[in-house]
C-alpha positions as CSV (number, residue, x, y, z in Angstrom):
1,X,-1.9,-2.8,-13.8
2,X,-3.5,-1.4,-10.6
3,X,-2.7,2.2,-9.7
4,X,-3.5,1.9,-6.0
5,X,-1.2,3.5,-3.4
6,X,0.1,0.0,-2.5
7,X,0.8,-0.7,-6.2
8,X,2.7,2.6,-6.6
9,X,4.8,1.8,-3.5
10,X,5.5,-1.6,-4.8
11,X,6.7,-0.1,-8.1
12,X,9.0,2.3,-6.2
13,X,10.8,-0.6,-4.5
14,X,11.3,-2.7,-7.7
15,X,14.8,-2.9,-9.1
16,X,16.5,-2.2,-5.8
17,X,18.6,-4.8,-4.0
18,X,17.3,-4.7,-0.4
19,X,18.6,-6.3,2.7
20,X,16.3,-8.5,4.7
21,X,15.7,-5.6,7.2
22,X,14.9,-3.3,4.3
23,X,12.6,-5.8,2.7
24,X,10.7,-5.9,6.0
25,X,10.3,-2.1,6.0
26,X,9.2,-2.2,2.3
27,X,6.6,-4.9,3.1
28,X,5.3,-2.9,6.1
29,X,5.0,0.2,3.9
30,X,3.0,-1.7,1.2
31,X,0.7,-3.1,3.8
32,X,0.1,0.3,5.3
33,X,0.2,2.4,2.1
34,X,-2.6,4.7,3.2
35,X,-0.9,5.7,6.4
36,X,2.9,5.6,5.6
37,X,3.1,9.1,4.0
38,X,2.0,10.6,7.3
39,X,4.4,8.6,9.6
40,X,7.6,9.8,11.1
41,X,10.7,7.7,10.7
42,X,10.4,6.7,14.4
43,X,6.7,5.6,13.9
44,X,7.6,3.6,10.7
45,X,10.5,1.9,12.5
46,X,8.2,1.0,15.4
47,X,5.6,-0.3,12.9
48,X,8.1,-2.4,11.0
49,X,9.9,-3.6,14.2
50,X,13.3,-2.2,13.1
51,X,15.5,0.7,14.4
52,X,15.1,4.3,13.3
53,X,18.6,4.3,11.6
54,X,17.4,1.3,9.5
55,X,14.6,3.4,8.1
56,X,17.0,6.2,7.3
57,X,19.4,3.7,5.5
58,X,16.4,2.3,3.7
59,X,15.5,5.7,2.3
60,X,19.1,6.3,1.2
61,X,19.1,2.8,-0.5
62,X,16.2,4.0,-2.6
63,X,18.1,7.1,-3.7
64,X,16.8,9.7,-1.4
65,X,18.8,12.1,0.9
66,X,17.0,10.7,3.9
67,X,13.6,9.7,5.2
68,X,12.0,13.2,5.0
69,X,12.7,13.3,1.3
70,X,11.2,9.8,0.9
71,X,8.1,10.8,2.8
72,X,7.7,14.0,0.6
73,X,8.0,11.8,-2.4
74,X,5.4,9.3,-1.1
75,X,2.9,12.2,-0.5
76,X,3.3,13.1,-4.2
77,X,3.2,9.6,-5.8
78,X,1.0,7.7,-3.3
79,X,-1.6,10.1,-2.0
80,X,-4.3,8.4,-0.1
81,X,-7.0,9.4,2.3
82,X,-6.2,8.5,5.9
83,X,-8.3,5.9,7.5
84,X,-10.6,7.5,10.0
85,X,-9.1,6.7,13.3
86,X,-12.2,7.3,15.4
87,X,-14.1,4.7,13.4
88,X,-11.2,2.2,13.4
89,X,-10.8,2.5,17.2
90,X,-14.5,1.6,17.7
91,X,-13.8,-2.0,16.5
92,X,-12.6,-4.7,18.9
93,X,-9.5,-6.7,18.1
94,X,-11.5,-9.5,16.4
95,X,-13.3,-7.1,14.1
96,X,-10.0,-5.4,13.3
97,X,-8.5,-8.7,12.3
98,X,-11.4,-9.4,9.9
99,X,-11.1,-5.9,8.5
100,X,-7.4,-6.4,8.0
101,X,-8.1,-9.5,6.0
102,X,-10.7,-7.6,3.9
103,X,-8.0,-5.1,3.1
104,X,-5.6,-7.9,2.2
105,X,-8.2,-9.3,-0.2
106,X,-8.6,-5.8,-1.7
107,X,-4.8,-5.7,-2.3
108,X,-5.0,-9.1,-4.0
109,X,-7.9,-8.0,-6.2
110,X,-5.9,-4.9,-7.3
111,X,-2.9,-7.1,-8.1
112,X,-5.1,-9.4,-10.2
113,X,-6.1,-6.5,-12.4
114,X,-3.1,-7.6,-14.4
115,X,-3.8,-11.4,-14.9
116,X,-0.7,-12.1,-16.9
117,X,1.4,-13.5,-14.0
118,X,-1.4,-15.8,-12.8
119,X,-2.0,-17.0,-16.4
120,X,1.7,-17.6,-16.9
121,X,1.8,-19.6,-13.7
122,X,-1.3,-21.6,-14.8
123,X,0.5,-22.6,-18.0
124,X,3.7,-23.6,-16.2
125,X,1.8,-25.8,-13.6
126,X,-0.4,-27.4,-16.3
127,X,2.6,-28.3,-18.4
128,X,4.4,-30.0,-15.5
129,X,3.7,-33.7,-15.1
130,X,4.2,-34.6,-12.3
131,X,3.5,-31.4,-10.5
132,X,5.2,-31.1,-7.1
133,X,3.5,-28.8,-4.6
134,X,5.6,-27.6,-1.6
135,X,4.4,-26.1,1.7
136,X,6.0,-26.6,5.1
137,X,4.9,-25.6,8.6
138,X,2.4,-22.7,8.4
139,X,2.1,-23.1,4.6
140,X,1.4,-26.8,4.7
141,X,-2.4,-26.3,4.7
142,X,-2.2,-24.0,1.7
143,X,-0.2,-26.6,-0.2
144,X,-2.5,-29.5,0.9
145,X,-5.7,-27.6,-0.1
146,X,-4.2,-26.8,-3.6
147,X,-3.0,-30.4,-4.1
148,X,-6.4,-31.8,-3.1
149,X,-8.3,-29.9,-5.7
150,X,-5.5,-29.9,-8.3
151,X,-5.6,-33.7,-8.3
152,X,-9.1,-33.6,-9.8
153,X,-7.9,-32.0,-13.0
154,X,-4.2,-32.7,-13.2
155,X,-2.9,-36.2,-13.9
156,X,-0.1,-36.3,-11.3
157,X,0.1,-34.0,-8.3
158,X,2.7,-34.7,-5.6
159,X,2.3,-33.0,-2.3
160,X,5.5,-32.1,-0.4
161,X,4.4,-31.0,3.0
162,X,7.0,-32.7,5.2
163,X,10.6,-31.6,5.6
164,X,13.6,-33.6,6.4
165,X,16.4,-35.3,4.4
166,X,13.9,-37.0,2.1
167,X,12.5,-33.7,0.7
168,X,15.4,-33.3,-1.7
169,X,15.0,-37.0,-2.7
170,X,11.3,-36.4,-3.5
171,X,12.1,-33.3,-5.6
172,X,14.7,-35.3,-7.5
173,X,12.2,-38.0,-8.1
174,X,9.7,-35.6,-9.5
175,X,12.2,-34.0,-11.8
176,X,13.4,-37.5,-12.9
177,X,9.8,-38.4,-13.7
178,X,9.4,-35.4,-16.0
179,X,8.4,-32.5,-13.8
180,X,9.2,-29.1,-15.3
181,X,7.8,-26.8,-12.5
182,X,7.2,-26.7,-8.8
183,X,4.6,-24.7,-6.9
184,X,5.6,-23.4,-3.5
185,X,3.5,-21.8,-0.8
186,X,5.7,-19.8,1.5
187,X,4.4,-18.0,4.6
188,X,5.9,-16.4,7.7
189,X,7.8,-17.5,9.6
190,X,9.8,-18.6,6.6
191,X,11.6,-22.0,7.3
192,X,15.2,-22.1,6.1
193,X,14.3,-25.6,4.8
194,X,11.9,-24.1,2.2
195,X,14.6,-21.8,0.7
196,X,17.0,-24.7,0.6
197,X,14.4,-26.9,-1.1
198,X,13.6,-24.2,-3.7
199,X,17.4,-23.8,-4.4
200,X,17.6,-27.6,-4.9
201,X,14.6,-27.6,-7.2
202,X,16.0,-25.0,-9.5
203,X,19.3,-26.8,-9.6
204,X,17.3,-29.9,-10.7
205,X,16.0,-27.9,-13.6
206,X,12.5,-27.0,-12.2
207,X,10.8,-23.6,-12.7
208,X,9.7,-22.4,-9.3
209,X,6.4,-20.7,-9.0
210,X,5.8,-19.2,-5.5
211,X,2.9,-17.8,-3.5
212,X,4.4,-15.8,-0.7
213,X,3.2,-13.1,1.7
214,X,5.3,-10.4,0.0
215,X,7.4,-9.8,-3.1
216,X,10.3,-9.2,-0.6
217,X,9.9,-12.6,1.2
218,X,13.2,-14.5,1.7
219,X,12.2,-17.0,-0.9
220,X,12.0,-14.4,-3.6
221,X,15.5,-14.9,-4.8
222,X,14.9,-18.7,-5.1
223,X,11.7,-18.2,-7.3
224,X,11.3,-17.8,-11.0
225,X,7.8,-16.4,-10.7
226,X,6.6,-15.0,-7.3
227,X,3.0,-13.9,-6.8
228,X,2.4,-12.1,-3.5
229,X,-0.7,-12.4,-1.3
230,X,-0.5,-10.6,2.1
231,X,-1.2,-12.3,5.4
232,X,-3.0,-10.9,8.4
233,X,-1.0,-10.1,11.5
234,X,-3.7,-8.8,13.8
235,X,-4.0,-12.0,15.9
236,X,-1.6,-14.1,17.8
237,X,-1.2,-16.4,14.8
238,X,-1.1,-15.0,11.2
239,X,-4.2,-15.4,9.0
240,X,-3.8,-16.4,5.4
241,X,-7.1,-15.8,3.5
242,X,-5.4,-14.0,0.6
243,X,-2.8,-16.8,0.0
244,X,-5.6,-19.4,0.1
245,X,-7.7,-17.5,-2.4
246,X,-4.7,-16.9,-4.6
247,X,-4.2,-20.7,-4.6
248,X,-7.7,-21.2,-5.9
249,X,-7.1,-18.5,-8.5
250,X,-4.0,-20.5,-9.6
251,X,-6.1,-23.6,-9.8
252,X,-8.5,-21.9,-12.1
253,X,-5.7,-20.7,-14.3
254,X,-4.1,-24.2,-14.4
255,X,-7.5,-25.8,-15.2
256,X,-7.9,-23.3,-18.1
257,X,-4.6,-24.4,-19.5
258,X,-5.4,-28.2,-19.2
259,X,-7.3,-29.4,-22.3
260,X,-8.9,-32.3,-20.5
261,X,-9.7,-30.6,-17.2
262,X,-13.5,-30.5,-17.7
263,X,-13.5,-34.2,-18.7
264,X,-11.6,-35.2,-15.6
265,X,-14.0,-33.2,-13.4
266,X,-17.0,-34.9,-15.0
267,X,-15.4,-38.3,-14.6
268,X,-14.7,-37.6,-10.9
269,X,-18.3,-36.5,-10.4
270,X,-19.6,-39.7,-12.1
271,X,-17.4,-41.9,-9.8
272,X,-18.4,-40.0,-6.7
273,X,-22.1,-40.4,-7.6
274,X,-21.6,-44.1,-8.2
275,X,-19.9,-44.6,-4.8
276,X,-22.4,-42.4,-3.0
277,X,-19.4,-40.4,-1.9
278,X,-21.3,-37.2,-0.9
279,X,-24.6,-36.7,0.9
280,X,-27.1,-34.8,-1.3
């Protein structure tokens, strides 16, 4: 398991029942693990987009007398060198967005130091036939990309990228056809319909595996196995390099758990060559 400042902060929050506002603060702290021990409660509140009293209540919910006690604890358990502000300020907003994504990928790499969750997810997805893959709105491209490649090694992948009243019907159809698991990509802003669909899937007997932007995302309570991958927020629209890469990692883990994955890939390549599908 990684021992990075972000990982130590994540461990601090585990086991606590947090409100949506408190999950937002926790997510903000994990993303800025290197800077948080040096922030005042007002600065943290501004960074998380919440009120200063919310930060104080958050600290108390974690078992501390107040935010100063929490900050002292953070400086002890999650020490980190501060990012050099002068260097950071020299980058324009586009460069900062790229650097933010690089940091998100570093966090993902640290999380993958323990491969057990991904390997478990791979086994669950490989064993489910059919395999429904859910992603609505901002997450639809993540779900579509996963489903496109998964179909080359998995016998029956069903993409669920449109909401509406038929979504529950399609989940029921997958469960009725023998599905045992559902993969969900959930990204901000989190549509209410996704949470409702996951609740319906679990009621139908499916094990829900979720890729979300944070372990504190609203879909967490509707997931059996949630693997977080942070999104970038430095531009007008969020960037999702880490969730996309995590999707490819899950593909690899699923393929490893499918005994005929290599044969399916070779068969696809043979058909593609026969059809002249790709330009060499």
